[in-house]
C-alpha positions in Angstrom: -27.5 24.6 -31.7 -27.9 25.4 -28.0 -28.2 22.9 -25.2 -31.7 24.0 -24.4 -33.2 23.5 -27.9 -34.0 19.9 -27.3 -32.5 18.5 -30.5 -30.4 15.3 -30.1 -26.9 15.2 -31.5 -25.9 11.9 -33.0 -22.5 10.6 -33.9 -21.3 9.5 -37.3 -21.2 5.7 -37.7 -17.3 5.8 -37.5 -17.3 7.8 -34.3 -20.1 5.8 -32.8 -18.1 2.6 -33.4 -15.1 4.1 -31.6 -17.4 5.2 -28.8 -18.8 1.7 -28.5 -15.3 0.2 -28.3 -14.2 2.6 -25.6 -17.5 2.3 -23.6 -17.4 -1.5 -23.8 -13.7 -1.6 -22.8 -14.5 0.6 -19.9 -17.2 -1.8 -18.8 -15.0 -4.9 -19.1 -12.2 -3.1 -17.1 -14.7 -2.0 -14.5 -16.1 -5.6 -14.1 -12.5 -6.9 -13.7 -11.8 -4.3 -10.9 -9.3 -2.2 -13.0 -11.0 1.1 -12.2 -8.1 3.3 -13.1 -8.0 2.0 -16.7 -11.8 1.9 -16.8 -11.8 5.7 -16.0 -9.3 6.2 -18.9 -11.5 4.4 -21.3 -14.8 6.0 -20.3 -13.2 9.4 -20.5 -12.1 8.5 -24.0 -15.7 7.6 -24.8 -16.9 10.9 -23.5 -14.2 12.8 -25.4 -15.3 11.1 -28.7 -18.8 12.5 -28.4 -19.6 15.6 -30.5 -20.6 19.0 -29.0 -22.9 19.8 -27.5 -22.1 16.6 -25.6 -25.1 16.9 -23.3 -27.4 16.6 -26.3 -25.7 13.5 -27.7 -27.9 10.4 -27.5 -25.2 8.6 -25.5 -24.5 11.3 -23.0 -26.6 10.0 -20.1 -25.1 6.5 -20.0 -21.6 7.7 -20.6 -21.9 10.2 -17.7 -23.4 7.7 -15.3 -20.6 5.3 -16.0 -18.0 8.1 -15.6 -19.2 9.1 -12.2 -19.5 5.5 -11.0 -16.0 4.6 -12.2 -14.5 7.8 -10.7 -16.0 6.7 -7.4 -14.9 3.1 -7.7 -11.4 4.4 -8.5 -11.6 6.5 -5.3 -11.2 9.7 -7.2 -14.2 11.1 -5.3 -13.7 14.8 -6.0 -13.8 14.1 -9.7 -17.0 12.1 -9.2 -18.6 14.8 -7.1 -17.6 17.6 -9.4 -18.9 15.7 -12.5 -22.2 14.8 -10.9 -22.6 18.5 -9.8 -21.9 19.6 -13.3 -24.5 17.3 -14.7 -27.1 18.4 -12.1 -26.5 22.1 -13.1 -26.3 21.6 -16.8 -28.3 18.7 -18.0 -31.2 19.5 -20.4 -32.9 16.4 -19.1 -33.4 17.6 -15.5 -36.4 15.4 -14.6 -34.4 12.2 -15.5 -30.8 13.2 -14.7 -31.1 15.3 -11.5 -32.3 12.5 -9.1 -29.9 10.0 -10.6 -26.8 12.3 -10.4 -27.8 13.5 -6.9 -27.6 9.9 -5.7 -24.3 9.3 -7.5 -23.0 12.5 -5.9 -24.3 11.4 -2.5 -22.6 8.0 -2.9 -19.3 9.6 -3.7 -19.7 11.9 -0.7 -20.6 9.1 1.6 -17.8 6.8 0.4 -15.3 9.7 0.8 -16.3 10.1 4.5 -18.7 13.1 4.1 -22.0 11.6 5.5 -23.7 15.0 6.3 -23.2 16.2 2.7 -24.2 12.8 1.4 -27.4 12.9 3.3 -28.2 16.3 1.8 -27.7 15.0 -1.7 -29.8 11.9 -1.0 -32.5 14.0 0.6 -32.6 16.3 -2.5 -32.9 13.2 -4.7 -35.7 11.8 -2.6 -37.6 15.1 -2.6 -37.2 15.2 -6.4 -38.2 11.7 -7.2 -38.6 9.3 -4.2 -36.5 6.2 -4.7 -36.3 6.7 -8.5 -32.7 7.8 -8.4 -31.5 4.8 -6.3 -30.5 1.8 -8.4 -30.6 -1.7 -7.0 -26.8 -1.7 -6.6 -27.1 1.5 -4.5 -29.3 -0.1 -1.8 -26.8 0.8 0.9 -27.2 4.5 0.0 -30.9 4.2 0.2 -30.6 2.4 3.5 -28.3 5.1 4.9 -30.8 7.8 3.8 -33.8 6.0 5.2 -32.1 5.2 8.5 -30.9 8.8 8.9 -34.2 10.4 7.9 -36.6 7.8 9.4 -38.3 7.3 6.0 -39.9 4.1 5.0 
């Protein structure tokens, strides 16, 4: 089965249970501020998913959390690289591209690369307006709007 054929890949109940445990543990660790261990758990959740991973029904939420936790753990290059990989490879381009452009832009901005961050935010904006910017990313949207004079 190829990534482009549109068929979803589901996990067995046993693997799905393990995925839920790892995903939930990552969330709890992230909420407590333990981002290093949250990254370890969310990576475990990703690694539990069957191939082709991008067609797994849990891919999107797992990848969003991975990029966010990499950024929160200040492993910005990993966050940027992963977001770029999703942008290039996701079979759900309309949904994933603007979201992962914003995540990439956030990692770039937080790592001190505002010019590159602006380009990622601008690409997200051109693709989908403010769709890719979550409520918890308002500072990224504010940065973009201030720099581009958009309302």
